[in-house]
C-alpha angles and dihedrals in degrees: 000000000000116000136170107270093007117169100226092123095048103034095105092048090049095049095053088055095056116118115269092240135023136138101204124051115192121182101199101186098031101176111155091353095233094151096042093050092045093048113096113249109251138160093279122116107252131205128185116195136176133164092220105098094199091052093049091047089052092053092047090052091047089053099042107024109024095145093053091047092051090048090056091047097046099090103028125137127230094221136135093233093053092043094053092046093052093043093051093044091054091049092052089053093224114183113264137143119278094249094053092047090050092049092050093048094047091052092049089052094047098043100039124098108272087342090287092140092225113075129045109249099207092210119140109247135164113222089199091070087066096058097084088049091052090053091047092048090049091056092046093051097050094101097031119107109226116208135183103199142128109269095243093051091047095049093050091049097052102030114125133143088260094049124111119195122198111194130189103171126180103286124252113282094004098107092123092059094066128070107259093004104223104153104105135175088268089056092053089052092045091052092052093049090049094050094047090062104045126115095217133060129271138197115196129190119204143158112269107251135136093250094059094042090053092046094054101035096115138128111277094021120113121208121192127183117224136161138211134189113281100236095193092053092047090059091066109025132050098219121086114262122196128206115211116228139170131228110204126187144162092226136053103277091205092065095095093050092048091049090051091050091050090049091050093050092047092048091050093053091046092051092051092050092050092050099037093113091051091051092051091049091052091050 
């Protein structure tokens, strides 16, 4: 699903930079889950986390009660009046069952302008087209642990030498883009201090700015520049616009690619040795 800061445009680039080996995968700022859902399901222990309680409740209902959620979404209206009612009800934190709260929140995401949760988008959409995706997401999440914790608490809980953390925090100076804000300069500094002291590996995506470069310029930390299409700019101009980002890690992010090349070369030599007699016969 669409989400502010979602990694749909960069998910392939992120996946090829994963470590070659790990046993625990922890997505610290889960958001729309673009990387988790794009990541092939393996034998690793997976954790999805987000600090947004409504978002976490939605994913838990998708995993555990998809039929009930779809039932509540079947006859919804894409209208400004309904949107504003659900948005305001969620903000007031009125008591309601988990499934109803999840259904309200999902509609607010789908019907808001660029999934910002604040303003009605006014774009024709059919909720029914989402039902197969909800079922698919439910199957994918069956073995995923879903958490609702502060990032520092989560990292300390799951940190091991075999752990791999992917982090996509709210970007620097973008507090106003997220409902409730909350991620301050102190939080950016706290995140860096936490990551510098973990046993496992991390891959971190950030906006490319001097403050973040200075914060992570440290021995043993790799910083790579990368860009993605600027979706907001593309809505209003015809020319391609790129948004500069950083991928930051505490390991060589080329290790997976180099391992794959070595494996390919090894496999090729092995194949030739096994079929050497056949080749000689053909000659």
